[in-house]
KEDREN-729053 format. One record per residue (C-alpha): residue number from 1; residue in one letter; z, y, x. Coordinates in nm, 4 decimals, decimal comma, always signed. Layout:
BEGIN
<pt><nr>NUM</nr><rest>a</rest><w>Z</w><v>Y</v><u>X</u></pt>
...
This chain:
BEGIN
<pt><nr>1</nr><rest>m</rest><w>-1,4734</w><v>+16,6322</v><u>-9,4634</u></pt>
<pt><nr>2</nr><rest>r</rest><w>-1,2601</w><v>+16,5556</v><u>-9,7689</u></pt>
<pt><nr>3</nr><rest>i</rest><w>-1,1290</w><v>+16,8776</v><u>-9,9218</u></pt>
<pt><nr>4</nr><rest>a</rest><w>-0,8899</w><v>+16,9313</v><u>-10,2134</u></pt>
<pt><nr>5</nr><rest>s</rest><w>-0,9409</w><v>+17,2258</v><u>-10,4476</u></pt>
<pt><nr>6</nr><rest>v</rest><w>-0,6321</w><v>+17,3114</v><u>-10,6558</u></pt>
<pt><nr>7</nr><rest>e</rest><w>-0,7566</w><v>+17,5473</v><u>-10,9270</u></pt>
<pt><nr>8</nr><rest>d</rest><w>-0,6874</w><v>+17,5377</v><u>-11,3023</u></pt>
<pt><nr>9</nr><rest>d</rest><w>-0,9796</w><v>+17,7614</v><u>-11,4037</u></pt>
<pt><nr>10</nr><rest>e</rest><w>-1,2760</w><v>+17,5288</v><u>-11,4659</u></pt>
<pt><nr>11</nr><rest>d</rest><w>-1,5431</w><v>+17,7849</v><u>-11,3758</u></pt>
<pt><nr>12</nr><rest>q</rest><w>-1,3686</w><v>+17,8793</v><u>-11,0517</u></pt>
<pt><nr>13</nr><rest>a</rest><w>-1,3128</w><v>+17,5129</v><u>-10,9663</u></pt>
<pt><nr>14</nr><rest>e</rest><w>-1,6810</w><v>+17,4331</v><u>-11,0179</u></pt>
<pt><nr>15</nr><rest>m</rest><w>-1,7885</w><v>+17,7301</v><u>-10,8070</u></pt>
<pt><nr>16</nr><rest>i</rest><w>-1,5599</w><v>+17,6204</v><u>-10,5224</u></pt>
<pt><nr>17</nr><rest>r</rest><w>-1,6856</w><v>+17,2635</v><u>-10,5518</u></pt>
<pt><nr>18</nr><rest>q</rest><w>-2,0462</w><v>+17,3823</v><u>-10,5249</u></pt>
<pt><nr>19</nr><rest>i</rest><w>-1,9683</w><v>+17,5927</v><u>-10,2175</u></pt>
<pt><nr>20</nr><rest>l</rest><w>-1,7931</w><v>+17,3025</v><u>-10,0451</u></pt>
<pt><nr>21</nr><rest>t</rest><w>-2,0521</w><v>+17,0383</v><u>-10,1247</u></pt>
<pt><nr>22</nr><rest>g</rest><w>-2,3224</w><v>+17,2864</v><u>-10,0296</u></pt>
<pt><nr>23</nr><rest>i</rest><w>-2,1949</w><v>+17,2882</v><u>-9,6706</u></pt>
<pt><nr>24</nr><rest>g</rest><w>-2,1663</w><v>+16,9112</v><u>-9,6550</u></pt>
<pt><nr>25</nr><rest>h</rest><w>-1,8088</w><v>+16,8400</v><u>-9,7620</u></pt>
<pt><nr>26</nr><rest>v</rest><w>-1,6652</w><v>+16,6177</v><u>-10,0335</u></pt>
<pt><nr>27</nr><rest>c</rest><w>-1,4544</w><v>+16,8146</v><u>-10,2828</u></pt>
<pt><nr>28</nr><rest>e</rest><w>-1,1912</w><v>+16,6664</v><u>-10,5118</u></pt>
<pt><nr>29</nr><rest>c</rest><w>-1,0694</w><v>+16,9090</v><u>-10,7803</u></pt>
<pt><nr>30</nr><rest>f</rest><w>-0,7171</w><v>+16,9267</v><u>-10,9273</u></pt>
<pt><nr>31</nr><rest>a</rest><w>-0,6055</w><v>+17,1448</v><u>-11,2180</u></pt>
<pt><nr>32</nr><rest>s</rest><w>-0,2330</w><v>+17,1252</v><u>-11,1371</u></pt>
<pt><nr>33</nr><rest>g</rest><w>+0,0005</w><v>+17,1046</v><u>-10,8425</u></pt>
<pt><nr>34</nr><rest>a</rest><w>+0,1425</w><v>+16,7733</v><u>-10,9634</u></pt>
<pt><nr>35</nr><rest>a</rest><w>-0,2001</w><v>+16,6077</v><u>-10,9711</u></pt>
<pt><nr>36</nr><rest>f</rest><w>-0,2740</w><v>+16,7281</v><u>-10,6186</u></pt>
<pt><nr>37</nr><rest>m</rest><w>+0,0623</w><v>+16,6149</v><u>-10,4803</u></pt>
<pt><nr>38</nr><rest>a</rest><w>+0,0198</w><v>+16,2675</v><u>-10,6293</u></pt>
<pt><nr>39</nr><rest>a</rest><w>-0,3236</w><v>+16,2344</v><u>-10,4684</u></pt>
<pt><nr>40</nr><rest>a</rest><w>-0,2108</w><v>+16,3769</v><u>-10,1326</u></pt>
<pt><nr>41</nr><rest>r</rest><w>+0,0668</w><v>+16,1177</v><u>-10,1119</u></pt>
<pt><nr>42</nr><rest>r</rest><w>-0,1904</w><v>+15,8379</v><u>-10,1492</u></pt>
<pt><nr>43</nr><rest>e</rest><w>-0,4526</w><v>+15,9499</v><u>-9,8985</u></pt>
<pt><nr>44</nr><rest>p</rest><w>-0,4991</w><v>+16,2503</v><u>-9,6702</u></pt>
<pt><nr>45</nr><rest>f</rest><w>-0,7191</w><v>+16,5561</v><u>-9,7176</u></pt>
<pt><nr>46</nr><rest>d</rest><w>-0,8824</w><v>+16,7455</v><u>-9,4326</u></pt>
<pt><nr>47</nr><rest>l</rest><w>-0,8275</w><v>+17,0855</v><u>-9,5967</u></pt>
<pt><nr>48</nr><rest>v</rest><w>-0,6748</w><v>+17,2330</v><u>-9,9144</u></pt>
<pt><nr>49</nr><rest>v</rest><w>-0,8194</w><v>+17,5283</v><u>-10,1083</u></pt>
<pt><nr>50</nr><rest>l</rest><w>-0,5361</w><v>+17,6640</v><u>-10,3197</u></pt>
<pt><nr>51</nr><rest>d</rest><w>-0,4955</w><v>+17,9098</v><u>-10,6080</u></pt>
<pt><nr>52</nr><rest>w</rest><w>-0,1681</w><v>+18,1020</v><u>-10,6388</u></pt>
<pt><nr>53</nr><rest>q</rest><w>-0,1212</w><v>+18,0787</v><u>-11,0148</u></pt>
<pt><nr>54</nr><rest>l</rest><w>-0,1129</w><v>+17,7189</v><u>-11,1382</u></pt>
<pt><nr>55</nr><rest>p</rest><w>+0,0184</w><v>+17,5852</v><u>-11,4706</u></pt>
<pt><nr>56</nr><rest>d</rest><w>+0,3105</w><v>+17,3880</v><u>-11,3249</u></pt>
<pt><nr>57</nr><rest>v</rest><w>+0,3957</w><v>+17,5338</v><u>-10,9837</u></pt>
<pt><nr>58</nr><rest>s</rest><w>+0,3118</w><v>+17,8413</v><u>-10,7792</u></pt>
<pt><nr>59</nr><rest>g</rest><w>+0,0656</w><v>+17,8142</v><u>-10,4951</u></pt>
<pt><nr>60</nr><rest>l</rest><w>+0,3338</w><v>+17,9496</v><u>-10,2641</u></pt>
<pt><nr>61</nr><rest>d</rest><w>+0,5636</w><v>+17,6596</v><u>-10,3528</u></pt>
<pt><nr>62</nr><rest>l</rest><w>+0,2756</w><v>+17,4170</v><u>-10,3096</u></pt>
<pt><nr>63</nr><rest>v</rest><w>+0,1830</w><v>+17,5305</v><u>-9,9587</u></pt>
<pt><nr>64</nr><rest>q</rest><w>+0,5509</w><v>+17,4992</v><u>-9,8644</u></pt>
<pt><nr>65</nr><rest>w</rest><w>+0,5460</w><v>+17,1428</v><u>-10,0015</u></pt>
<pt><nr>66</nr><rest>v</rest><w>+0,2366</w><v>+17,0660</v><u>-9,7937</u></pt>
<pt><nr>67</nr><rest>r</rest><w>+0,4032</w><v>+17,1855</v><u>-9,4750</u></pt>
<pt><nr>68</nr><rest>r</rest><w>+0,7340</w><v>+17,0136</v><u>-9,5531</u></pt>
<pt><nr>69</nr><rest>e</rest><w>+0,5880</w><v>+16,6792</v><u>-9,6626</u></pt>
<pt><nr>70</nr><rest>l</rest><w>+0,2570</w><v>+16,6573</v><u>-9,4734</u></pt>
<pt><nr>71</nr><rest>g</rest><w>+0,3180</w><v>+16,8640</v><u>-9,1597</u></pt>
<pt><nr>72</nr><rest>d</rest><w>+0,0822</w><v>+17,1031</v><u>-8,9806</u></pt>
<pt><nr>73</nr><rest>l</rest><w>-0,2249</w><v>+16,9341</v><u>-9,1297</u></pt>
<pt><nr>74</nr><rest>p</rest><w>-0,4142</w><v>+16,9758</v><u>-9,3551</u></pt>
<pt><nr>75</nr><rest>p</rest><w>-0,4938</w><v>+17,3458</v><u>-9,3157</u></pt>
<pt><nr>76</nr><rest>v</rest><w>-0,4627</w><v>+17,5546</v><u>-9,6338</u></pt>
<pt><nr>77</nr><rest>l</rest><w>-0,6884</w><v>+17,8348</v><u>-9,7598</u></pt>
<pt><nr>78</nr><rest>f</rest><w>-0,5520</w><v>+18,0528</v><u>-10,0408</u></pt>
<pt><nr>79</nr><rest>v</rest><w>-0,8115</w><v>+18,1795</v><u>-10,2905</u></pt>
<pt><nr>80</nr><rest>t</rest><w>-0,6390</w><v>+18,4085</v><u>-10,5389</u></pt>
<pt><nr>81</nr><rest>n</rest><w>-0,6554</w><v>+18,7221</v><u>-10,7531</u></pt>
<pt><nr>82</nr><rest>r</rest><w>-0,3516</w><v>+18,8698</v><u>-10,5753</u></pt>
<pt><nr>83</nr><rest>t</rest><w>-0,4598</w><v>+19,1680</v><u>-10,3681</u></pt>
<pt><nr>84</nr><rest>l</rest><w>-0,1291</w><v>+19,2991</v><u>-10,2286</u></pt>
<pt><nr>85</nr><rest>e</rest><w>-0,0764</w><v>+19,2799</v><u>-9,8544</u></pt>
<pt><nr>86</nr><rest>d</rest><w>+0,2762</w><v>+19,1511</v><u>-9,9186</u></pt>
<pt><nr>87</nr><rest>d</rest><w>+0,1364</w><v>+18,8496</v><u>-10,1044</u></pt>
<pt><nr>88</nr><rest>m</rest><w>-0,0981</w><v>+18,7692</v><u>-9,8173</u></pt>
<pt><nr>89</nr><rest>v</rest><w>+0,1873</w><v>+18,7953</v><u>-9,5676</u></pt>
<pt><nr>90</nr><rest>r</rest><w>+0,4080</w><v>+18,5670</v><u>-9,7793</u></pt>
<pt><nr>91</nr><rest>a</rest><w>+0,1298</w><v>+18,3086</v><u>-9,8047</u></pt>
<pt><nr>92</nr><rest>i</rest><w>+0,0640</w><v>+18,3061</v><u>-9,4298</u></pt>
<pt><nr>93</nr><rest>e</rest><w>+0,4364</w><v>+18,2910</v><u>-9,3530</u></pt>
<pt><nr>94</nr><rest>a</rest><w>+0,4722</w><v>+17,9972</v><u>-9,5938</u></pt>
<pt><nr>95</nr><rest>g</rest><w>+0,2120</w><v>+17,8018</v><u>-9,3971</u></pt>
<pt><nr>96</nr><rest>a</rest><w>-0,1340</w><v>+17,9047</v><u>-9,5193</u></pt>
<pt><nr>97</nr><rest>d</rest><w>-0,4080</w><v>+17,9308</v><u>-9,2567</u></pt>
<pt><nr>98</nr><rest>d</rest><w>-0,6223</w><v>+18,1936</v><u>-9,4310</u></pt>
<pt><nr>99</nr><rest>y</rest><w>-0,6313</w><v>+18,4056</v><u>-9,7470</u></pt>
<pt><nr>100</nr><rest>m</rest><w>-0,9208</w><v>+18,5195</v><u>-9,9674</u></pt>
<pt><nr>101</nr><rest>v</rest><w>-0,9180</w><v>+18,7464</v><u>-10,2722</u></pt>
<pt><nr>102</nr><rest>k</rest><w>-1,1324</w><v>+18,6626</v><u>-10,5767</u></pt>
<pt><nr>103</nr><rest>p</rest><w>-1,4136</w><v>+18,7060</v><u>-10,6516</u></pt>
<pt><nr>104</nr><rest>v</rest><w>-1,5187</w><v>+18,5217</v><u>-10,3398</u></pt>
<pt><nr>105</nr><rest>r</rest><w>-1,8636</w><v>+18,5293</v><u>-10,1837</u></pt>
<pt><nr>106</nr><rest>a</rest><w>-2,0098</w><v>+18,1861</v><u>-10,1203</u></pt>
<pt><nr>107</nr><rest>g</rest><w>-2,1341</w><v>+18,2589</v><u>-9,7695</u></pt>
<pt><nr>108</nr><rest>e</rest><w>-1,8061</w><v>+18,4099</v><u>-9,6560</u></pt>
<pt><nr>109</nr><rest>m</rest><w>-1,5994</w><v>+18,1291</v><u>-9,8046</u></pt>
<pt><nr>110</nr><rest>g</rest><w>-1,8170</w><v>+17,8649</v><u>-9,6415</u></pt>
<pt><nr>111</nr><rest>a</rest><w>-1,7899</w><v>+18,0392</v><u>-9,3048</u></pt>
<pt><nr>112</nr><rest>r</rest><w>-1,4123</w><v>+18,0728</v><u>-9,3307</u></pt>
<pt><nr>113</nr><rest>i</rest><w>-1,3723</w><v>+17,7056</v><u>-9,4203</u></pt>
<pt><nr>114</nr><rest>q</rest><w>-1,5866</w><v>+17,5938</v><u>-9,1296</u></pt>
<pt><nr>115</nr><rest>a</rest><w>-1,3872</w><v>+17,8190</v><u>-8,8949</u></pt>
<pt><nr>116</nr><rest>i</rest><w>-1,0557</w><v>+17,6787</v><u>-9,0206</u></pt>
<pt><nr>117</nr><rest>l</rest><w>-1,1786</w><v>+17,3231</v><u>-8,9722</u></pt>
<pt><nr>118</nr><rest>r</rest><w>-1,3076</w><v>+17,3985</v><u>-8,6225</u></pt>
<pt><nr>119</nr><rest>r</rest><w>-0,9648</w><v>+17,5279</v><u>-8,5239</u></pt>
<pt><nr>120</nr><rest>a</rest><w>-0,7666</w><v>+17,2500</v><u>-8,6919</u></pt>
<pt><nr>121</nr><rest>l</rest><w>-0,9955</w><v>+16,9521</v><u>-8,6234</u></pt>
<pt><nr>122</nr><rest>p</rest><w>-1,2288</w><v>+17,0490</v><u>-8,3382</u></pt>
<pt><nr>123</nr><rest>e</rest><w>-1,3369</w><v>+16,7003</v><u>-8,2308</u></pt>
<pt><nr>124</nr><rest>v</rest><w>-1,3904</w><v>+16,5698</v><u>-8,5840</u></pt>
<pt><nr>125</nr><rest>t</rest><w>-1,5879</w><v>+16,8779</v><u>-8,6912</u></pt>
<pt><nr>126</nr><rest>r</rest><w>-1,8371</w><v>+16,8383</v><u>-8,4088</u></pt>
<pt><nr>127</nr><rest>s</rest><w>-1,8940</w><v>+16,4706</v><u>-8,4805</u></pt>
<pt><nr>128</nr><rest>e</rest><w>-1,9215</w><v>+16,4936</v><u>-8,8598</u></pt>
<pt><nr>129</nr><rest>d</rest><w>-2,2393</w><v>+16,7035</v><u>-8,8822</u></pt>
<pt><nr>130</nr><rest>l</rest><w>-2,4801</w><v>+16,4230</v><u>-8,7866</u></pt>
<pt><nr>131</nr><rest>i</rest><w>-2,4657</w><v>+16,0656</v><u>-8,9092</u></pt>
<pt><nr>132</nr><rest>q</rest><w>-2,7062</w><v>+15,8157</v><u>-8,7540</u></pt>
<pt><nr>133</nr><rest>i</rest><w>-2,7023</w><v>+15,4634</v><u>-8,8952</u></pt>
<pt><nr>134</nr><rest>g</rest><w>-2,9920</w><v>+15,2208</v><u>-8,8844</u></pt>
<pt><nr>135</nr><rest>s</rest><w>-3,3150</w><v>+15,4091</v><u>-8,9542</u></pt>
<pt><nr>136</nr><rest>y</rest><w>-3,1298</w><v>+15,7053</v><u>-9,1071</u></pt>
<pt><nr>137</nr><rest>l</rest><w>-3,0367</w><v>+16,0442</v><u>-8,9654</u></pt>
<pt><nr>138</nr><rest>i</rest><w>-2,8299</w><v>+16,2626</v><u>-9,1990</u></pt>
<pt><nr>139</nr><rest>s</rest><w>-2,7337</w><v>+16,6221</v><u>-9,1229</u></pt>
<pt><nr>140</nr><rest>a</rest><w>-2,4506</w><v>+16,7715</v><u>-9,3265</u></pt>
<pt><nr>141</nr><rest>r</rest><w>-2,5238</w><v>+17,1176</v><u>-9,1891</u></pt>
<pt><nr>142</nr><rest>s</rest><w>-2,8927</w><v>+17,1304</v><u>-9,2836</u></pt>
<pt><nr>143</nr><rest>q</rest><w>-2,8501</w><v>+16,8920</v><u>-9,5812</u></pt>
<pt><nr>144</nr><rest>t</rest><w>-3,1412</w><v>+16,6764</v><u>-9,4711</u></pt>
<pt><nr>145</nr><rest>v</rest><w>-3,2063</w><v>+16,3029</v><u>-9,4627</u></pt>
<pt><nr>146</nr><rest>k</rest><w>-3,4628</w><v>+16,1461</v><u>-9,2325</u></pt>
<pt><nr>147</nr><rest>i</rest><w>-3,5853</w><v>+15,7861</v><u>-9,2222</u></pt>
<pt><nr>148</nr><rest>h</rest><w>-3,7609</w><v>+15,6832</v><u>-8,8998</u></pt>
<pt><nr>149</nr><rest>g</rest><w>-3,7708</w><v>+16,0557</v><u>-8,8203</u></pt>
<pt><nr>150</nr><rest>d</rest><w>-3,9491</w><v>+16,1507</v><u>-9,1438</u></pt>
<pt><nr>151</nr><rest>p</rest><w>-3,7705</w><v>+16,3864</v><u>-9,3885</u></pt>
<pt><nr>152</nr><rest>v</rest><w>-3,7080</w><v>+16,2647</v><u>-9,7435</u></pt>
<pt><nr>153</nr><rest>a</rest><w>-3,7106</w><v>+16,5076</v><u>-10,0377</u></pt>
<pt><nr>154</nr><rest>i</rest><w>-3,3928</w><v>+16,4724</v><u>-10,2444</u></pt>
<pt><nr>155</nr><rest>s</rest><w>-3,1985</w><v>+16,7051</v><u>-10,4739</u></pt>
<pt><nr>156</nr><rest>p</rest><w>-2,8712</w><v>+16,8741</v><u>-10,3686</u></pt>
<pt><nr>157</nr><rest>r</rest><w>-2,6722</w><v>+16,6367</v><u>-10,5922</u></pt>
<pt><nr>158</nr><rest>e</rest><w>-2,8503</w><v>+16,3370</v><u>-10,4452</u></pt>
<pt><nr>159</nr><rest>f</rest><w>-2,7689</w><v>+16,4643</v><u>-10,0972</u></pt>
<pt><nr>160</nr><rest>d</rest><w>-2,3991</w><v>+16,4949</v><u>-10,1881</u></pt>
<pt><nr>161</nr><rest>l</rest><w>-2,4061</w><v>+16,1328</v><u>-10,3034</u></pt>
<pt><nr>162</nr><rest>v</rest><w>-2,5896</w><v>+16,0127</v><u>-9,9915</u></pt>
<pt><nr>163</nr><rest>l</rest><w>-2,3449</w><v>+16,1926</v><u>-9,7641</u></pt>
<pt><nr>164</nr><rest>f</rest><w>-2,0469</w><v>+16,0442</v><u>-9,9484</u></pt>
<pt><nr>165</nr><rest>l</rest><w>-2,1920</w><v>+15,6919</v><u>-9,9288</u></pt>
<pt><nr>166</nr><rest>f</rest><w>-2,2724</w><v>+15,7094</v><u>-9,5581</u></pt>
<pt><nr>167</nr><rest>r</rest><w>-1,9382</w><v>+15,8670</v><u>-9,4711</u></pt>
<pt><nr>168</nr><rest>n</rest><w>-1,7698</w><v>+15,5796</v><u>-9,6538</u></pt>
<pt><nr>169</nr><rest>m</rest><w>-1,9869</w><v>+15,3044</v><u>-9,5066</u></pt>
<pt><nr>170</nr><rest>g</rest><w>-1,8359</w><v>+14,9610</v><u>-9,5714</u></pt>
<pt><nr>171</nr><rest>k</rest><w>-1,5812</w><v>+15,0868</v><u>-9,8264</u></pt>
<pt><nr>172</nr><rest>t</rest><w>-1,5843</w><v>+14,9593</v><u>-10,1847</u></pt>
<pt><nr>173</nr><rest>l</rest><w>-1,6108</w><v>+15,2626</v><u>-10,4138</u></pt>
<pt><nr>174</nr><rest>n</rest><w>-1,5518</w><v>+15,2685</v><u>-10,7874</u></pt>
<pt><nr>175</nr><rest>r</rest><w>-1,7477</w><v>+15,5003</v><u>-11,0136</u></pt>
<pt><nr>176</nr><rest>e</rest><w>-1,4486</w><v>+15,7233</v><u>-11,0880</u></pt>
<pt><nr>177</nr><rest>t</rest><w>-1,4006</w><v>+15,7973</v><u>-10,7171</u></pt>
<pt><nr>178</nr><rest>v</rest><w>-1,7683</w><v>+15,8829</v><u>-10,6744</u></pt>
<pt><nr>179</nr><rest>e</rest><w>-1,7719</w><v>+16,1021</v><u>-10,9858</u></pt>
<pt><nr>180</nr><rest>k</rest><w>-1,4751</w><v>+16,3058</v><u>-10,8622</u></pt>
<pt><nr>181</nr><rest>a</rest><w>-1,6121</w><v>+16,3369</v><u>-10,5088</u></pt>
<pt><nr>182</nr><rest>v</rest><w>-1,9722</w><v>+16,4236</v><u>-10,5973</u></pt>
<pt><nr>183</nr><rest>w</rest><w>-1,9516</w><v>+16,5780</v><u>-10,9461</u></pt>
<pt><nr>184</nr><rest>g</rest><w>-1,5983</w><v>+16,7154</v><u>-10,9148</u></pt>
<pt><nr>185</nr><rest>r</rest><w>-1,4815</w><v>+16,5444</v><u>-11,2330</u></pt>
<pt><nr>186</nr><rest>q</rest><w>-1,4877</w><v>+16,2168</v><u>-11,4228</u></pt>
<pt><nr>187</nr><rest>i</rest><w>-1,8038</w><v>+16,1978</v><u>-11,6312</u></pt>
<pt><nr>188</nr><rest>g</rest><w>-1,6959</w><v>+15,9298</v><u>-11,8779</u></pt>
<pt><nr>189</nr><rest>r</rest><w>-1,6686</w><v>+15,5543</v><u>-11,9081</u></pt>
<pt><nr>190</nr><rest>d</rest><w>-1,9949</w><v>+15,5111</v><u>-12,0965</u></pt>
<pt><nr>191</nr><rest>s</rest><w>-2,2009</w><v>+15,7356</v><u>-11,8702</u></pt>
<pt><nr>192</nr><rest>r</rest><w>-2,4750</w><v>+15,5824</v><u>-11,6557</u></pt>
<pt><nr>193</nr><rest>t</rest><w>-2,5098</w><v>+15,8934</v><u>-11,4410</u></pt>
<pt><nr>194</nr><rest>v</rest><w>-2,3795</w><v>+15,7352</v><u>-11,1200</u></pt>
<pt><nr>195</nr><rest>d</rest><w>-2,5848</w><v>+15,4186</v><u>-11,1699</u></pt>
<pt><nr>196</nr><rest>t</rest><w>-2,8997</w><v>+15,6209</v><u>-11,2376</u></pt>
<pt><nr>197</nr><rest>h</rest><w>-2,8533</w><v>+15,8283</v><u>-10,9225</u></pt>
<pt><nr>198</nr><rest>l</rest><w>-2,7833</w><v>+15,5174</v><u>-10,7142</u></pt>
<pt><nr>199</nr><rest>s</rest><w>-3,0949</w><v>+15,3417</v><u>-10,8410</u></pt>
<pt><nr>200</nr><rest>r</rest><w>-3,3046</w><v>+15,6488</v><u>-10,7682</u></pt>
<pt><nr>201</nr><rest>l</rest><w>-3,1640</w><v>+15,6821</v><u>-10,4160</u></pt>
<pt><nr>202</nr><rest>r</rest><w>-3,2110</w><v>+15,3127</v><u>-10,3465</u></pt>
<pt><nr>203</nr><rest>v</rest><w>-3,5833</w><v>+15,3644</v><u>-10,4021</u></pt>
<pt><nr>204</nr><rest>k</rest><w>-3,6197</w><v>+15,7088</v><u>-10,2410</u></pt>
<pt><nr>205</nr><rest>l</rest><w>-3,4271</w><v>+15,6141</v><u>-9,9267</u></pt>
<pt><nr>206</nr><rest>a</rest><w>-3,5364</w><v>+15,2499</v><u>-9,9116</u></pt>
<pt><nr>207</nr><rest>l</rest><w>-3,1746</w><v>+15,1326</v><u>-9,8839</u></pt>
<pt><nr>208</nr><rest>r</rest><w>-3,2744</w><v>+14,7884</v><u>-9,7618</u></pt>
<pt><nr>209</nr><rest>p</rest><w>-3,1702</w><v>+14,5595</v><u>-9,4743</u></pt>
<pt><nr>210</nr><rest>e</rest><w>-3,4896</w><v>+14,6266</v><u>-9,2796</u></pt>
<pt><nr>211</nr><rest>n</rest><w>-3,3675</w><v>+14,9868</v><u>-9,2482</u></pt>
<pt><nr>212</nr><rest>g</rest><w>-3,0183</w><v>+14,8815</v><u>-9,1412</u></pt>
<pt><nr>213</nr><rest>v</rest><w>-2,8218</w><v>+14,9257</v><u>-9,4641</u></pt>
<pt><nr>214</nr><rest>k</rest><w>-2,7710</w><v>+14,7550</v><u>-9,7981</u></pt>
<pt><nr>215</nr><rest>l</rest><w>-2,6244</w><v>+14,8884</v><u>-10,1243</u></pt>
<pt><nr>216</nr><rest>v</rest><w>-2,4327</w><v>+14,6044</v><u>-10,2897</u></pt>
<pt><nr>217</nr><rest>s</rest><w>-2,2457</w><v>+14,5683</v><u>-10,6163</u></pt>
<pt><nr>218</nr><rest>v</rest><w>-1,8870</w><v>+14,4417</v><u>-10,6100</u></pt>
<pt><nr>219</nr><rest>y</rest><w>-1,8039</w><v>+14,2691</v><u>-10,9372</u></pt>
<pt><nr>220</nr><rest>g</rest><w>-1,5330</w><v>+14,4484</v><u>-11,1331</u></pt>
<pt><nr>221</nr><rest>k</rest><w>-1,4742</w><v>+14,7066</v><u>-10,8592</u></pt>
<pt><nr>222</nr><rest>g</rest><w>-1,7871</w><v>+14,9138</v><u>-10,7987</u></pt>
<pt><nr>223</nr><rest>f</rest><w>-2,0242</w><v>+14,9103</v><u>-10,5038</u></pt>
<pt><nr>224</nr><rest>r</rest><w>-2,0466</w><v>+14,9751</v><u>-10,1311</u></pt>
<pt><nr>225</nr><rest>l</rest><w>-2,3020</w><v>+15,0683</v><u>-9,8707</u></pt>
<pt><nr>226</nr><rest>e</rest><w>-2,3080</w><v>+14,8163</v><u>-9,5862</u></pt>
<pt><nr>227</nr><rest>c</rest><w>-2,4494</w><v>+14,8239</v><u>-9,2352</u></pt>
<pt><nr>228</nr><rest>v</rest><w>-2,6617</w><v>+14,5107</v><u>-9,1832</u></pt>
<pt><nr>229</nr><rest>d</rest><w>-2,9116</w><v>+14,3684</v><u>-8,9374</u></pt>
<pt><nr>230</nr><rest>s</rest><w>-3,2829</w><v>+14,3394</v><u>-9,0133</u></pt>
<pt><nr>231</nr><rest>n</rest><w>-3,2552</w><v>+13,9714</v><u>-9,1099</u></pt>
<pt><nr>232</nr><rest>a</rest><w>-2,9816</w><v>+14,0155</v><u>-9,3721</u></pt>
<pt><nr>233</nr><rest>s</rest><w>-3,0276</w><v>+13,8842</v><u>-9,7260</u></pt>
<pt><nr>234</nr><rest>e</rest><w>-3,0709</w><v>+14,1234</v><u>-10,0182</u></pt>
<pt><nr>235</nr><rest>v</rest><w>-2,8654</w><v>+13,9119</v><u>-10,2606</u></pt>
<pt><nr>236</nr><rest>g</rest><w>-2,6199</w><v>+14,1233</v><u>-10,4603</u></pt>
<pt><nr>237</nr><rest>e</rest><w>-2,7930</w><v>+14,4567</v><u>-10,4163</u></pt>
<pt><nr>238</nr><rest>v</rest><w>-2,7502</w><v>+14,7238</v><u>-10,6809</u></pt>
<pt><nr>239</nr><rest>e</rest><w>-3,0611</w><v>+14,7362</v><u>-10,8972</u></pt>
């Protein structure tokens, strides 16, 4: 699932990103309400994790904007320092689906998010845990990758990248999009971090046509993971 985290505290934002990616989701972080609203107008999110106190708008105003402009979906989870019952009631009445008080516990937050998604998107949630393409079986829940039934040892960050690639099969992705989705931020124009991880995964996971996929470069735009048959050419693959 693609989840937006609207949180201006960098440490809190990184903690939330780690919790979300740890349970198999893609997290895009925003430090202001304006940045989130601009992104939400372009493409949908499956869930929003929202702080109350933001630099440009209150979280209460933002959840009202979500309901007014986007409708009943996506669901919204408030994560805030506000402990008063009145604040929780106001948030729920404004359109939030759940409310957590900081500091949050990773296990509880993960469980609440999964429960919200099950209620809001029951069919999608069931189908998104397992991805089977070609020789690959990927489980978001157990964070495992198998090729021909054999498990492959990869790091948590590598798994986040694999999951993002396979969930976006056939889509051309630029490096900035991948950095935000997997690392939660833009790393920098001169960084080779994404390329290094892709090259490593290409070897570890044998991303080749004989296994049913191919990682190709798209000049001037980025790269994409393609589904191919066993006789496909390897021309244009990312090295």
